[in-house]
N, C-alpha and C positions, 0 to 999 in steps of 0.2 A: 448388378451392384453386389459387391462382396459384403459379407456380414461381419460385424464387429464383435459378436458375442464371444467367440473362442478367445480372441485376444484380450478381452476384458478379464477373463478368468486368469490369464497369465500375468497381466500387468495391474491388477487391482492393488493399489497402494495401501488401501485400508487394512489389508492383512498384515502388512509390514508396520504400519503406524500403530497397530494394536499390540505390537511386541517391541518395546523400547530397545531390547537387545539387538534388534535388526535395523535400527536407525542408520547405522553406518552402511549396511547393505543397500538400503533404500537410497541413501545419499549418493552412493557410487553409481547405482543404476540410473538415477535421475540425472546425475552429472553427465554421464555418457549419452543419455537420450537427448538432453539439451544441446550437447555438442554436435550430435548428428544432425540436428534440425536448426542449428544456429542461423543458417541463412534465411530461415523463415521468420524468426523473431528479432534478430539484430538488424533492424532496418530503420531508416529515417523516412517515415511516410510522407513528410512534407517536401522532401528535397527533390524527389523525382516526379515528373509528370507522367511517366510510364509505370509499368509494373517492375518492381525491383528484382523480380525473379524471372524475367522474360526469357533470358537465355538458359537458365538453369532448370526451371520448372514450367515449360511452355504449356503443358496440359492444364495445370492449375490456373495459369493466367487466362487461358481460353475460357475456362469455366467461369472465372470471375467476370470476364468481359461480357458474357452472355446474361449475367444477372441484372435484373431491373432494380432490385433493392439489396440492401446490405444483408448478408446471410446471418442466420442464427448460429450460436455456438455448436449446436448439434449438427447442423448442416455443414459447417466448416469441418468438423471432425470427420464426417463421412466423406467429404471431398478430399481431405488430406489422405484418407485411407484409400480412396479410389485413384488419386492422381500422383501420389508421392510413392515411389518405389520403396518397399520395405518399411513403410510407416506403421508404427504400432502405438496406439494412444495409451496414455496413462488414465486410469479411472480413479476419480476421487469421490468416494462415498463415505459419509460419516455416520457413525451410529446415532440412533435417536437420542436426543438430549434428555437427561434426567437431572432433576434439581434437588438440592437438599431442602428439607422441611424447615425453613427458617422463618422466624417471626417477621411479619410485615411491619415496616415502620409507619409512623403516623404520616398522614398526607402532606404535612408541611415539610417533610424531608425533601420532597421533590420540588418545592417552591423555587421558581426562578431558573429551573433547569429544563432545557428543551426535552420534549417527550422522548424522542429517540435516544438522546444521550442518557436520560435517566433509565431507560430500558436496558441500555448497554451496561450501565453501572450495576443494576440489579442482577442481570444475567451473569456478569463477572463474579459478583459476590456469591452467587449461588453455586458456582463451580469450584471454588477454592476453599482451602482449610488452613487459614493462617494461624500461627502460634504467637501468642502475645509475649513481648511487645512487637508491634508491627511498624515498619517504616513505609510511608506512602511517598513514592518517588515522583517528583515533578507534579505536585499535588493540585496546583491551581488553588481553588477555594476549599479543597479537601472534601468534595462531595462523596467520593468513593470511601475515604477514610471514615467519614461520619456513618455511612451505612455499615461498614465493617465493624465499627465500634458498637453499634446498636445490635446487629444481627449475630456477630460472633463473640461478643463480650470480650473484646480485646482493647488494649490501650494503643493509641495511634500517635506516631510522631510524623507529622507531615512536613516535607521539605519542598520549598518553592522559591524560584528566583525572584518573582515580582513581589515587592514588599506590600503593596496595596491588597494583593490577593491573600497574603498571609494574615494581614490585619482583619480583613473581612471574614476569612475562614475561622480565625480564632474567636472572633466575636460571636459567630453562629454556634460554635462548639460550646462556648460558655453559656449561651442562652439555652441550649438544649441539654446542658449538664452532661456532656460527653467527655470521655477520657481521651482527649485529643489536644495536642499542642503543636504549634507551628514554629519553624525556624526558616529564616530567609537565607538561602545559600545558592551559590552557583556551582552546580554539580560538575560541570565541565571543567572547572578549575580545581576539582578534587575536594571541594568543601563539604561533600556529603559523606566522606570517609569516616569521620568521627561518629556520625549518627548511625552508620551501618554497624559499627563495632558494638553498639549498645542495644541491638535488637535481635530477635530470633527469626523474624520474617521481613520480607520486603515485597511490595507489590507495585506494579506500574501498568496502568490501562492506557494504551495508545501513546506511550512516550516515544517521541520521534527519533529515528536515526541514531546519532551518537549518544543521545540521552539514555536509551535503553541498553546499548552495548556497554556504555560506561558503567551502568548499574550491574550488569552481569560480571564484568571484570572486578569491580570493587567489592561486590558481594562475595565473590570467590575468595578474594584476599582477606575479607573480614570473617569468613567462615559462617555466613548467614545460613541458618538451618533450613529455611523454606523460602522459595521464590515463586512468584506468580506474575508472569509478564505477557502482555498482549502487544507484540511489536507493531510499529506503524512507520510510514514514511522513511523507508530504508535509504532513500536518496539524500536525506538531509544529513550529510556528513561532510567533513572538511576534506575528504580524500577524493581525488578525481576518479580513481579506480577503487573498487570495493576491496577492503582489507578483510579477508576471512578470519574468523575467530578461532575455529577448530583446526586441528592438525589435518583432518580430512579435507577441510575447506582449503587449506593452504596447498594441498596436493591436487586440488581439483583441476579438471581439464579446461573448464570455462573460466573466463575472466570477465567481470561485469563492470561496465561503465556507468556513469551517472544516468544516462538515458536508459540503460537496461534496468537500473534500479527503479526508475520512474515507471517503467512498464509493469513492474511487479505490483504496483498499487494503482494502476490506471483503470479505475472503474468508478462509475457514477450511479451505482444502484440506489444510493440513498439521496441523490440530488433531487430537489423539488422541480416542478414543471418550469417555473420561471428561470431557475438556474440552468436547466438543460436547454431551454430555448436560447438563452444568451450564449451558451457554449456553442450552439449550432451557428448562431449569427457571427460570433467572433471567428470561428473556424473559416466560414465563408469569406468574411471580410479580409482576414489575413491572407488567404489564398488568392483572393481577387487582387489585393494590393501587390502580392508577390508576382502575379501575372503581369500587372502593370509595370513594376520595376524591371522585370526581365525584358519587357518591350523597350523601355526608355534607356536602359543602361547596356543592353546586350549581354548582361550577366545571366547565364543559364543555371545558376545555383540559387537555392532558397536563401532569402535575405531575412535574417532574424530581426524582429523588432521588439522593443520592451513590452512589459505588461501595460495594459491600458486601463484607465478608469472605466468601470462598467457603465457609467452614464454615457460614455462616448458611443456605446453600441446602440443606443436608442435614438441617435441623431442622424442616422443614415450613413450609407457607404462613403459618400464624398467627404463628409466631415471626418470620418475615421481615416480615410486615405490621406487627406491633407495633414492630419496629425502625424500619421506614420511617415509621410514624406519629410516632414520637418525633423523627425527623429533621426533620419538618415541623410539629411541635407540634400534632399531631392526635390524640394518644393518648386524650384525654378522650372522643372520639367512639366509641372501640372498645367501650365498655360499652353505648352506645346502639344502635349498628348493628353486630352481629357480622360477622366476616369470612366466615361460612359462605356457600358458593355462589359467592363471588368468585374462588376458585381455578379452578373449572371455567370461569368466564367468561374468566379470563385465558388459559387454554389455547385457548379458541375465538378470542379476539382475536389470539393469537399466530399461529394459522393464517392469519388475515386479513392480519396484518403481513407474514408470509412471502410471501404472494402479491403484495402491494404491492412488496416488496423484490425479488421475482423480475423485475419490470419495471425498476425503477431500477438494479438490479445488472447488467442487460444492458449498461448504459452504463459499467460500471466500467473495463473495459480501454480503451475509447476515451478516457475521461477520463485514465487513467494515461498513455496514449501522448501525449495533448496536453501533459501536464506534462513528460514526458521529451523531447518535441520542443522544448519551450521551452528546456530546458537545452542540448540539442544545437545549437539555433540561436544561443544566446548564445555558445557556443564557436566556431561557424562565423563569426559576426560579428567575431570577434577573430583570424581567419586560421587557426584550427585545421581540420584535416581530421578529420571526425567520422563515426563509424558507430554505428548502433543495432542491437542484435541481442539474442536471448535466449541466456543462457549455460548454461541447464539447463532441463529439463522443468518445467512449472508444478506438477506433483505433488510435486516436491522443494521448491519455494518459489514461491508466486504472484508474489513480487517477483523475477522472473528476467530483467528487462531490464538490459542493459549498455550504457553509453555509453563509447566509447573515442575519445580525441582526441589528435592528434599535430600538432606544428608541422613 
């Protein structure tokens, strides 16, 4: 078995991440690396009953076939190094987190907020240095804004699309005598532009897809002095193909689809046990039904079915399959070929899918960093000083990357 140590020293991205002037260098290296290994991560795990790389990487497929359980990330990395000619892994290590010495808010600040979400909010607040006045983008009830107002002594303007959340957030702010006011706007229609022109800072914690890219572009136009953004859900965009923000991104070698963008956030580290169990059941049921439909229709391709009510997953495979058959007008076949045996086949295929995804998901963090670098480079191109860091441990949230930009 070859050792990874020397390669780690060469490809340790942390050294480049700690030097913002080298973000473009890192982006280009990462872009080339992702292109070289595109056949490993740009796969549809559900669609094939075999290994998607059987003819290209037979040694890797043989290794996967011999495994009794889904491999760990470190095991996958070693296997890629052993079985893929010329493979060089990227190493992602982050410096130990240090937090500002900020005043702790009263306990009632976290009332009604799930523990993990409150921890994310406090970690985010501890890593940023906003300048008053501050715009809280896609604020919800303004929980982040309230903490910022208290800990950083800044005035907050919270913008949110849902009127009832604005009303609830405003009521809480007044009760706590905080310098925070709400405006109901649709930022995707450009209704946040006026607010951006009257602030010095803008913050967004886990604003999805087009919501945070819209903030970046409109903040640049408004000349906002300080930005702190933790991106999320890159796939929630109106475009079928990813539209790069930066010049470097527009010249990139790889082009990302909606499915590729989903891969960048496909992680369930924070899911509860019940949620993870239902995900396992749903995967097996969908694959079992797919095996059934291939049998009855002769169609050897994966048949996509709509999202299902979670309650359906507790009623057994046959009930789920009857529902799925109705969605695709296949219910008449149910009396001809029963669903018996296809549930077990679904569970077998689900183990296969997990092995396929163990390979593609190795590239999840590199893909996410590619996307975050595209955002950072866009800001650098418009004269912002930009840093990328993690604001909390990934066990708290896998979406733990923070982009801070200042003029």
